[in-house]
C-alpha positions as CSV (number, residue, x, y, z in Angstrom):
1,M,0.0,0.0,-0.1
2,A,1.3,3.5,-0.9
3,E,2.3,5.8,1.9
4,H,2.4,8.6,-0.6
5,F,-0.2,8.6,-3.4
6,S,-1.1,10.5,-6.6
7,K,-3.8,13.0,-5.7
8,R,-6.8,13.2,-7.8
9,T,-7.1,15.7,-10.6
10,A,-10.9,15.0,-11.1
11,T,-13.5,13.2,-9.1
12,C,-15.5,10.1,-10.2
13,G,-18.6,12.1,-11.2
14,S,-17.0,14.9,-13.2
15,L,-15.7,13.4,-16.4
16,T,-17.7,14.0,-19.5
17,K,-17.1,13.4,-23.4
18,A,-15.5,16.8,-23.5
19,D,-12.6,15.4,-21.5
20,D,-11.7,12.8,-24.2
21,K,-8.0,12.0,-24.4
22,K,-7.3,13.9,-21.1
23,A,-4.7,12.6,-18.5
24,V,-6.6,12.3,-15.2
25,I,-5.9,10.9,-11.8
26,L,-8.9,9.4,-9.9
27,N,-9.2,8.4,-6.3
28,G,-11.8,6.3,-4.8
29,W,-13.2,2.7,-3.9
30,V,-13.8,-0.2,-6.1
31,H,-17.5,-0.4,-6.5
32,R,-17.5,-3.3,-9.0
33,H,-14.7,-5.3,-10.7
34,R,-15.4,-7.5,-13.6
35,D,-12.5,-9.8,-14.7
36,H,-12.5,-10.8,-18.3
37,G,-9.2,-12.6,-18.4
38,M,-6.7,-9.9,-19.7
39,I,-9.3,-7.1,-19.4
40,H,-10.5,-5.7,-16.2
41,F,-13.7,-3.5,-15.9
42,I,-13.3,-1.6,-12.6
43,N,-16.0,0.9,-11.4
44,L,-14.6,3.4,-9.3
45,R,-16.7,5.2,-6.8
46,D,-16.2,8.5,-4.7
47,R,-18.8,10.8,-3.2
48,Y,-19.5,12.5,-6.4
49,G,-20.3,9.5,-8.6
50,I,-18.9,6.3,-10.5
51,T,-16.4,6.1,-13.4
52,Q,-15.6,3.0,-15.3
53,V,-11.8,2.2,-15.5
54,I,-10.5,-0.3,-17.9
55,V,-7.3,-2.2,-17.7
56,D,-6.9,-3.4,-21.4
57,D,-5.2,-6.4,-22.7
58,D,-2.2,-4.4,-23.9
59,S,-1.5,-3.1,-20.3
60,S,1.7,-4.3,-18.5
61,K,1.9,-7.6,-16.6
62,E,2.6,-5.5,-13.4
63,L,-0.7,-3.5,-13.9
64,Q,-2.5,-6.6,-14.9
65,Q,-1.4,-8.2,-11.5
66,V,-2.5,-5.2,-9.6
67,A,-5.9,-5.2,-11.1
68,L,-6.2,-9.0,-10.7
69,S,-5.5,-8.4,-6.8
70,L,-8.2,-5.9,-6.2
71,N,-11.0,-6.6,-3.8
72,L,-14.5,-4.8,-3.5
73,E,-14.2,-1.4,-1.6
74,D,-10.2,-1.3,-1.9
75,C,-9.2,2.3,-1.9
76,I,-7.1,2.9,-5.0
77,S,-5.6,5.8,-7.0
78,V,-5.9,5.4,-10.8
79,T,-3.7,7.3,-13.3
80,G,-5.0,7.1,-16.9
81,V,-6.6,8.7,-19.9
82,V,-10.1,9.5,-20.6
83,R,-11.6,8.0,-23.8
84,A,-15.1,8.5,-25.2
85,R,-17.3,5.4,-25.4
86,P,-18.5,4.4,-29.0
87,A,-22.3,5.3,-29.3
88,S,-23.2,1.9,-29.0
89,M,-21.4,1.5,-25.7
90,V,-22.6,4.6,-23.9
91,N,-24.2,3.7,-20.5
92,P,-27.2,6.2,-20.0
93,E,-27.7,5.0,-16.5
94,M,-24.4,6.6,-15.3
95,A,-23.6,10.3,-15.3
96,T,-20.1,9.3,-16.7
97,G,-21.6,7.0,-19.1
98,E,-20.2,8.5,-22.2
99,I,-16.5,7.9,-21.2
100,E,-14.2,5.6,-19.6
101,V,-10.7,5.7,-18.2
102,K,-8.0,3.6,-19.7
103,A,-5.6,2.9,-16.7
104,E,-1.9,3.3,-16.9
105,Q,-1.2,3.0,-13.3
106,I,-3.1,1.7,-10.0
107,E,-1.9,2.3,-6.5
108,I,-3.7,0.4,-3.8
109,L,-4.0,3.1,-1.1
110,S,-5.8,0.8,1.5
111,T,-7.4,-2.6,1.3
112,C,-10.7,-3.6,2.5
113,A,-11.5,-6.6,4.9
114,P,-14.3,-9.0,4.0
115,L,-17.4,-7.0,3.8
116,P,-20.4,-7.6,6.1
117,F,-22.8,-6.6,3.4
118,Q,-22.6,-5.5,0.0
119,I,-22.3,-1.6,-0.7
120,D,-25.5,-1.7,-3.1
121,D,-28.7,0.1,-2.5
122,G,-30.5,-3.0,-4.2
123,N,-29.5,-5.2,-1.3
124,V,-30.4,-3.3,2.0
125,P,-29.3,-5.2,5.1
126,R,-31.0,-5.2,8.5
127,E,-30.9,-1.7,10.2
128,E,-28.6,-3.2,13.1
129,L,-25.9,-4.2,10.7
130,R,-26.2,-0.9,8.9
131,L,-25.6,0.9,12.1
132,K,-23.0,-1.1,13.3
133,Y,-21.0,-0.6,10.1
134,R,-22.2,2.8,9.6
135,Y,-19.1,3.9,7.8
136,L,-19.9,1.4,5.1
137,D,-23.6,2.2,5.0
138,L,-22.7,5.9,4.4
139,R,-20.9,4.8,1.1
140,T,-24.3,3.7,-0.4
141,E,-25.8,5.9,-3.1
142,G,-29.0,6.3,-1.0
143,M,-27.2,7.5,2.2
144,K,-24.9,9.9,0.0
145,K,-28.0,11.4,-1.5
146,R,-29.9,11.8,1.8
147,I,-26.8,13.4,3.5
148,K,-26.5,15.7,0.7
149,L,-30.2,16.7,0.7
150,R,-29.8,17.3,4.6
151,H,-26.8,19.6,3.9
152,D,-28.5,21.3,1.0
153,T,-31.6,21.9,3.3
154,V,-29.6,23.6,6.2
155,W,-27.5,25.6,3.9
156,A,-30.8,27.0,2.1
157,I,-32.1,27.8,5.7
158,R,-29.0,29.7,6.5
159,R,-29.0,31.7,3.4
160,Y,-32.7,32.5,3.6
161,L,-32.4,33.7,7.3
162,S,-29.1,35.5,6.9
163,A,-30.5,37.5,4.0
164,R,-33.2,38.7,6.2
165,G,-31.4,40.1,9.3
166,F,-31.3,37.0,11.4
167,Y,-28.1,36.4,13.5
168,E,-27.0,32.8,13.8
169,I,-26.0,32.5,17.6
170,E,-24.7,29.4,19.4
171,T,-26.4,28.8,23.0
172,P,-24.6,26.6,25.6
173,T,-25.0,22.8,25.5
174,M,-24.3,22.5,29.3
175,I,-27.1,24.3,31.3
176,K,-29.2,24.3,34.3
177,S,-31.5,21.6,34.7
178,T,-35.1,22.9,34.4
179,P,-37.1,19.7,34.1
180,E,-40.7,20.3,32.9
181,G,-41.5,17.6,30.5
182,A,-39.1,15.1,29.1
183,R,-36.3,14.1,31.4
184,D,-33.1,15.7,31.1
185,F,-29.6,14.3,30.4
186,L,-27.5,15.2,33.2
187,V,-23.6,16.0,33.3
188,P,-22.0,15.8,36.7
189,S,-19.6,18.4,37.7
190,R,-16.2,17.2,38.9
191,I,-15.3,20.6,40.4
192,H,-18.6,21.4,42.0
193,V,-19.3,18.2,43.7
194,G,-22.9,17.1,43.8
195,K,-24.0,19.5,41.0
196,F,-25.1,18.8,37.5
197,Y,-25.2,20.4,34.3
198,A,-28.2,19.4,32.1
199,L,-27.9,18.9,28.3
200,P,-30.7,21.4,26.7
201,Q,-34.0,19.8,25.6
202,S,-34.1,23.1,23.6
203,P,-32.6,26.4,23.7
204,Q,-35.9,27.9,24.9
205,L,-34.9,30.1,27.7
206,F,-31.6,31.1,26.2
207,K,-33.3,32.4,22.9
208,Q,-35.9,34.4,25.0
209,I,-32.9,35.8,27.0
210,L,-31.3,36.8,23.5
211,M,-34.4,38.8,22.9
212,V,-34.0,40.6,26.2
213,G,-30.3,41.3,25.0
214,G,-31.9,43.1,22.0
215,M,-30.7,40.6,19.2
216,D,-34.1,41.0,17.7
217,K,-33.8,38.0,15.1
218,Y,-32.0,34.9,16.2
219,F,-31.6,31.4,14.6
220,Q,-29.5,28.4,15.4
221,I,-29.2,25.0,14.0
222,A,-29.4,23.4,17.5
223,R,-28.5,20.2,19.0
224,C,-31.2,19.0,21.5
225,Y,-31.5,16.2,23.9
226,R,-34.3,14.4,25.7
227,D,-34.2,11.3,27.8
228,E,-37.2,9.6,26.2
229,D,-37.9,6.3,24.3
230,A,-36.8,6.4,20.7
231,R,-39.1,5.7,17.7
232,G,-39.1,6.1,13.9
233,D,-39.2,9.7,13.8
234,R,-37.6,10.8,17.4
235,Q,-34.4,9.8,19.0
236,P,-32.6,11.1,22.2
237,E,-30.3,13.5,20.3
238,F,-31.9,15.4,17.6
239,T,-31.4,18.8,15.5
240,Q,-33.9,21.5,15.1
241,L,-34.0,24.9,13.5
242,D,-34.3,27.3,16.5
243,L,-35.7,30.6,15.7
244,E,-36.8,33.7,17.7
245,M,-38.2,37.2,16.7
246,S,-38.8,40.4,18.7
247,F,-41.8,42.9,18.4
248,V,-43.8,40.3,16.4
249,T,-47.3,38.6,16.5
250,R,-48.3,35.2,15.4
251,D,-48.8,36.1,11.8
252,D,-45.3,37.5,11.5
253,V,-43.7,34.1,12.6
254,L,-46.0,32.1,10.3
255,S,-45.3,34.2,7.2
256,T,-41.5,34.0,8.0
257,M,-41.7,30.2,8.0
258,E,-44.0,30.0,5.0
259,G,-41.3,32.2,3.2
260,L,-38.4,30.2,4.4
261,F,-39.9,26.8,3.4
262,G,-41.1,28.0,0.0
263,Y,-37.6,29.0,-0.6
264,V,-36.1,25.8,0.7
265,F,-38.4,23.5,-1.2
266,K,-37.7,25.4,-4.4
267,E,-34.1,25.6,-4.1
268,V,-33.6,22.0,-2.8
269,M,-36.4,20.0,-4.3
270,D,-37.5,22.4,-7.2
271,Y,-41.0,22.0,-5.6
272,D,-43.4,24.8,-5.6
273,L,-45.3,25.5,-2.2
274,P,-48.1,27.7,-2.1
275,P,-47.3,31.3,-0.6
276,T,-49.5,30.6,2.5
277,F,-50.3,27.4,4.2
278,R,-53.9,26.6,5.0
279,R,-54.8,26.9,8.9
280,F,-57.0,24.9,11.2
281,S,-57.8,25.5,14.7
282,Y,-57.0,22.7,17.0
283,E,-60.7,21.7,17.6
284,E,-61.3,22.0,13.8
285,A,-58.2,19.7,13.0
286,M,-59.6,17.2,15.4
287,N,-63.1,17.4,14.6
288,T,-62.4,16.9,10.9
289,Y,-59.5,14.8,10.8
290,G,-59.3,13.2,14.2
291,C,-55.9,14.5,15.0
292,D,-53.7,17.8,15.5
293,K,-51.2,16.7,12.6
294,P,-53.6,15.9,9.6
295,D,-52.2,14.5,6.4
296,L,-54.0,16.6,3.8
297,R,-52.8,14.6,0.8
298,F,-56.1,12.6,1.0
299,G,-59.6,13.3,2.2
300,L,-61.8,10.9,4.3
301,E,-62.9,13.8,6.6
302,L,-64.8,12.9,9.7
303,Q,-68.4,13.7,10.3
304,D,-70.2,14.4,13.5
305,M,-73.1,11.9,13.7
306,N,-74.5,12.8,17.1
307,D,-77.8,14.1,15.6
308,L,-78.4,11.0,13.4
309,A,-77.2,8.6,16.3
310,S,-79.8,10.1,18.6
311,R,-82.6,9.5,16.2
312,S,-81.6,6.0,15.5
313,T,-82.7,2.9,17.3
314,F,-79.1,1.7,18.2
315,A,-79.0,1.8,22.0
316,T,-75.2,1.9,22.3
317,F,-75.0,5.1,20.2
318,K,-78.0,6.8,21.9
319,E,-76.8,6.0,25.4
320,I,-73.3,7.6,24.5
321,V,-74.9,10.6,23.1
322,A,-77.3,11.0,26.0
323,Q,-74.2,10.9,28.6
324,G,-72.6,13.8,26.4
325,G,-70.3,11.5,24.6
326,H,-69.6,11.5,20.8
327,V,-70.4,9.5,17.6
328,K,-68.2,10.2,14.4
329,A,-67.9,8.6,11.1
330,L,-66.0,8.5,7.8
331,C,-66.8,7.3,4.4
332,A,-64.3,4.9,2.9
333,P,-64.7,4.8,-1.1
334,H,-65.3,1.5,-3.0
335,S,-62.0,0.2,-3.9
336,E,-60.6,-2.4,-6.3
337,I,-57.5,-2.7,-4.3
338,V,-59.0,-3.8,-0.9
339,D,-62.1,-6.0,-0.3
340,F,-64.3,-4.6,2.5
341,S,-64.4,-7.9,4.1
342,R,-65.1,-9.0,7.7
343,K,-61.4,-9.6,8.3
344,Y,-60.5,-6.2,6.8
345,I,-63.0,-4.4,9.0
346,T,-61.6,-6.2,11.9
347,D,-58.0,-4.9,11.1
348,L,-59.6,-1.4,11.0
349,E,-61.4,-1.9,14.4
350,N,-57.9,-3.2,15.9
351,A,-56.4,0.0,14.8
352,A,-59.1,2.1,16.4
353,K,-58.9,0.1,19.6
354,V,-55.3,1.2,20.0
355,Y,-56.5,4.8,20.8
356,G,-59.3,3.8,23.0
357,A,-62.3,2.7,20.9
358,H,-64.4,-0.1,22.2
359,G,-65.3,-1.1,18.7
360,L,-65.9,-0.1,15.1
361,A,-69.5,0.0,13.6
362,W,-70.2,-0.1,10.0
363,M,-72.7,-0.2,7.2
364,K,-72.2,-0.4,3.3
365,V,-73.9,1.4,0.6
366,G,-75.9,-0.6,-1.9
367,E,-77.7,-0.2,-5.0
368,N,-80.3,2.6,-5.5
369,N,-79.0,4.6,-2.5
370,T,-79.8,1.7,0.1
371,I,-77.7,0.9,3.0
372,N,-77.2,-2.6,4.4
373,G,-75.1,-4.7,6.7
374,G,-73.6,-4.0,10.1
375,I,-75.6,-1.3,12.1
376,S,-77.8,-0.3,9.1
377,K,-81.1,-1.9,10.5
378,F,-80.9,0.6,13.4
379,F,-81.0,3.6,11.0
380,E,-84.2,2.9,9.0
381,G,-85.6,6.2,7.6
382,L,-82.2,7.8,8.0
383,Q,-80.5,6.3,5.1
384,G,-80.9,9.1,2.7
385,E,-79.6,11.7,5.3
386,I,-76.4,9.6,5.8
387,I,-75.7,9.2,2.0
388,D,-76.2,12.8,1.6
389,R,-73.9,13.7,4.4
390,F,-71.0,11.8,2.8
391,D,-72.1,12.1,-0.8
392,A,-71.5,8.2,-0.6
393,K,-71.7,6.0,-3.7
394,E,-72.5,2.4,-4.2
395,G,-69.8,0.3,-2.6
396,D,-68.5,2.8,0.0
397,M,-68.1,1.8,3.5
398,I,-69.3,4.0,6.3
399,L,-67.4,3.4,9.6
400,F,-68.7,4.7,13.1
401,V,-66.6,5.2,16.4
402,A,-68.5,6.2,19.5
403,H,-66.9,7.1,22.9
404,K,-67.8,9.3,25.8
405,E,-64.4,11.2,25.4
406,W,-64.1,13.4,22.5
407,K,-60.4,13.1,22.0
408,K,-60.6,9.4,22.0
409,T,-63.5,9.3,19.6
410,C,-61.4,11.5,17.2
411,A,-58.1,9.8,17.8
412,S,-59.6,6.2,17.1
413,L,-61.3,7.2,13.9
414,S,-58.1,9.0,12.8
415,A,-56.2,5.7,13.1
416,V,-59.0,4.2,10.8
417,R,-58.5,7.1,8.6
418,S,-54.8,6.8,8.2
419,K,-54.9,3.1,7.5
420,L,-57.5,3.4,4.9
421,G,-55.4,6.3,3.2
422,K,-52.4,3.9,2.9
423,D,-54.4,0.8,2.1
424,L,-56.6,2.1,-0.5
425,Q,-53.5,4.1,-2.0
426,L,-55.4,7.5,-1.7
427,I,-52.3,9.5,-0.5
428,R,-51.3,12.0,-3.3
429,P,-47.6,12.5,-4.0
430,G,-46.2,15.8,-3.0
431,F,-45.9,17.9,0.2
432,E,-48.8,19.5,2.0
433,F,-48.1,21.9,4.8
434,C,-50.7,23.4,7.1
435,W,-50.9,25.3,10.4
436,I,-52.7,24.2,13.5
437,V,-53.5,27.1,15.8
438,D,-55.7,28.0,19.0
439,F,-54.3,25.1,21.1
440,P,-55.4,24.8,24.7
441,L,-52.9,26.5,26.9
442,F,-53.2,23.9,29.8
443,E,-54.0,20.3,29.9
444,Y,-54.9,18.2,33.0
445,N,-52.7,15.4,34.1
446,E,-54.9,12.8,35.6
447,E,-52.3,10.7,37.2
448,R,-50.6,13.8,39.0
449,G,-54.0,15.7,39.6
450,Q,-52.7,19.1,38.4
451,W,-52.6,21.2,35.3
452,E,-49.6,21.3,33.1
453,A,-48.7,23.3,30.1
454,A,-49.8,21.8,26.7
455,H,-46.6,23.0,25.0
456,H,-44.3,24.8,27.6
457,M,-44.9,27.3,30.4
458,F,-43.4,30.3,28.6
459,S,-46.2,30.5,25.9
460,M,-48.6,33.6,25.9
461,P,-52.4,33.1,26.7
462,Q,-54.7,34.7,24.2
463,A,-55.7,38.2,25.3
464,E,-59.2,37.4,26.1
465,Y,-58.3,34.6,28.5
466,I,-55.6,36.5,30.5
467,D,-57.7,38.1,33.3
468,T,-59.6,35.0,34.3
469,M,-57.4,32.2,33.3
470,E,-57.1,30.8,37.0
471,E,-61.0,30.3,37.0
472,D,-61.0,27.5,34.5
473,P,-57.6,26.6,32.9
474,G,-59.1,24.1,30.7
475,K,-60.8,26.8,28.5
476,V,-57.7,29.0,28.0
477,K,-56.4,29.0,24.3
478,G,-52.8,29.8,24.0
479,D,-50.9,32.0,21.3
480,L,-49.5,28.8,19.9
481,Y,-49.1,27.1,16.6
482,D,-47.8,23.9,15.1
483,L,-46.6,23.3,11.6
484,V,-47.6,20.0,10.1
485,L,-46.4,18.4,6.9
486,N,-47.7,15.2,5.5
487,G,-49.3,14.0,8.7
488,Y,-46.1,14.8,10.9
489,E,-45.7,17.8,13.2
490,V,-42.7,19.3,12.0
491,A,-42.5,22.5,14.1
492,S,-44.0,24.0,17.3
493,G,-43.9,27.6,18.5
494,S,-45.6,30.3,20.4
495,I,-45.8,34.0,21.2
496,R,-44.0,34.1,24.5
497,I,-44.7,35.7,27.8
498,H,-42.7,38.8,28.4
499,D,-44.4,39.9,31.7
500,V,-42.9,38.7,35.0
501,E,-46.1,38.7,36.9
502,L,-48.0,36.8,34.2
503,Q,-45.3,34.3,33.9
504,K,-45.5,33.6,37.7
505,R,-49.3,33.2,37.3
506,I,-48.7,30.5,34.5
507,F,-46.2,28.8,36.9
508,R,-48.7,28.7,39.8
509,I,-51.4,27.2,37.7
510,C,-48.8,24.4,36.7
511,N,-48.3,23.9,40.3
512,F,-45.0,25.7,40.5
513,D,-45.0,28.1,43.7
514,D,-43.1,31.2,43.5
515,E,-40.1,29.9,45.6
516,T,-39.9,26.7,43.2
517,A,-40.2,29.0,40.1
518,Q,-37.4,31.2,41.5
519,E,-35.2,28.2,42.1
520,R,-35.7,26.7,38.7
521,F,-36.2,29.6,36.3
522,G,-34.8,32.5,38.5
523,F,-32.5,33.7,35.7
524,L,-35.2,34.1,33.3
525,L,-37.4,35.9,35.8
526,T,-34.5,38.2,36.6
527,A,-33.9,38.9,32.9
528,F,-37.5,39.7,32.5
529,S,-37.2,42.4,35.1
530,F,-35.0,44.4,32.5
531,S,-37.6,45.5,30.0
532,P,-38.0,42.5,27.7
533,P,-39.6,43.0,24.3
534,P,-42.7,41.0,23.0
535,H,-41.3,38.3,21.3
536,G,-42.1,34.8,19.6
537,G,-40.6,31.9,17.8
538,I,-40.7,28.5,16.6
539,A,-38.6,25.3,16.2
540,P,-38.9,23.1,13.1
541,G,-37.2,19.6,13.4
542,I,-34.5,19.3,10.8
543,D,-34.4,15.5,11.1
544,R,-38.0,15.0,10.5
545,I,-38.4,17.6,7.6
546,V,-35.6,16.0,5.5
547,M,-36.9,12.6,6.3
548,I,-40.2,13.8,4.7
549,M,-38.4,15.5,1.8
550,A,-36.2,12.2,1.2
551,G,-39.6,10.1,1.1
552,E,-38.4,8.0,4.3
553,S,-40.2,7.0,7.3
554,S,-37.3,7.0,9.8
555,I,-35.1,9.7,10.8
556,H,-32.2,7.2,10.9
557,E,-32.1,7.5,7.2
558,V,-31.2,11.1,7.2
559,I,-28.7,11.3,10.3
560,A,-25.1,10.3,9.7
561,F,-24.7,8.4,13.2
562,P,-28.1,7.7,14.6
563,K,-29.1,5.7,17.9
564,N,-31.2,2.8,17.4
565,T,-34.7,2.3,18.8
566,A,-33.0,1.4,22.1
567,G,-31.1,4.5,22.2
568,I,-27.8,2.6,21.6
569,S,-25.2,3.2,18.9
570,P,-24.1,-0.2,17.7
571,M,-21.1,1.3,16.0
572,D,-19.2,2.6,19.1
573,D,-21.0,0.6,21.7
574,S,-22.4,3.8,23.5
575,P,-23.7,4.1,26.1
576,S,-20.9,2.1,27.9
577,F,-19.4,1.5,31.3
578,V,-16.6,3.7,32.5
579,E,-13.8,3.1,34.7
580,E,-14.3,3.2,38.5
581,K,-11.6,5.9,38.5
582,Q,-13.7,8.2,36.4
583,L,-16.7,7.7,38.8
584,E,-14.5,8.4,41.9
585,E,-13.4,11.7,40.4
586,L,-16.8,12.6,39.8
587,H,-17.8,11.4,43.3
588,L,-20.5,9.2,41.8
589,K,-21.5,5.5,42.9
590,I,-23.6,3.3,40.7
591,V,-26.5,1.6,42.6
592,Y,-27.9,-1.1,40.5
593,P,-31.6,-2.1,40.9
594,E,-32.2,-5.3,42.8
595,K,-33.0,-8.2,40.4
596,K,-36.6,-9.6,40.8
597,E,-36.7,-13.3,41.6
């Protein structure tokens, strides 16, 4: 192997027919190697593409021997001459398919051990193997494209915001622990025994303090940490675009984000977004789609059926309505793809039960605007109204969920809607953004028996609720907003509280007395005593947005070195045990839980 090597004069994706007869040096990895006796075809790959290298039968014996010894993924340097391929030999599947490089010299820069899997997007190994050998997985075309997509997206964000007067400012990654939601990751201090830093769940308090400091417009590509269970679109450490603005209202923040994403999607995806995104109140989104992150790429809107249920003879529905409960339904269109069999209806019912439904009732539209099957016999005389409400057609299936709790009714039928959208292939290609606004500011925690902030405790109540919010916290709406893309929440934000006394009132409603609030958030309250401006912000998730742009369902596909669903990195085996000496320096002792017999 060469200690000194011939440095490349071109990349493996840059050569074209215009480079015919040009002497070049390429550096890269052996992607494919076809041995045809005295002729070798070597596909050489780097980050930029693939070039076919040929060792001809007129090459020296030494070069022939080097070519013969090559293994897949060996790292080599090739010195040679570009030559145009005959028209009949052009490979339209390759960007460099019009040329090949006749090798004159090959240097082996390093050799590759036996591969645990092939570097080939057509042969995807199981995820645990991909994460263990992530450096090999990163060489695949798919991962290279997705990492580039992430880079392009972040770079476009920086260009857009910088051109509009935003400063990019870094905030600390070792801060005071202020638990108020997910658990903090704690960092013990060696110097200050018994004290801990926390890794930030978000830069929330610091960006508000930056507004007190007069920075006016701030953004940061921020690393954030939450000690919570991982899943496909979430992991313990993640990246968000953190953004805050002074002297703004909700509409200012929303229009800034609409402009930003319009720019990013056009620059990165060549995709035109509408200049403004649709807006739904929280209640409207729940009632219409069953959730506060609706996928607008297909219909199947939910309908309230309380009026018809109460006029039916179906005792279960009538009783739920009489007790103040809710009956909702949707209409699944007739499909050639899926047979609405009893088994399939059971599958839909199981999806609904995950979210609290006790069952899934149904009826089917027959010929001549008739309704039959399921619970149809309880709705005699009401068939015409049901068909009109959904504009239902022959072969359509109408599906009902009833529950005493509004949220469970909505969420259960939303799960049915989501499954139908996928199974019936109703989801249109493309990107559909929308805003969800007018969220409740507080929600009641039944287990703890107390009110909590629905988003976080620094969000401004809407003006009409400020004077009386202690009387009924459940009715208070906040100046809150979520951005939703293709059924995923991709950003959350609010107009912030900038009045110390109002902030203390919010703390008290959330069961933080003045002493506790001062202990945990005293630095913020002190800052707010020095004339803070009105301000607001938002924090889109970079991982999740790029995942959607890439057409993937897991953020692991757009993160260079992700943790698995157990929060473990198979590549470097973290988290790991540390030496006893390190624990002693930090004055820590591990107490393991007792094993259950």
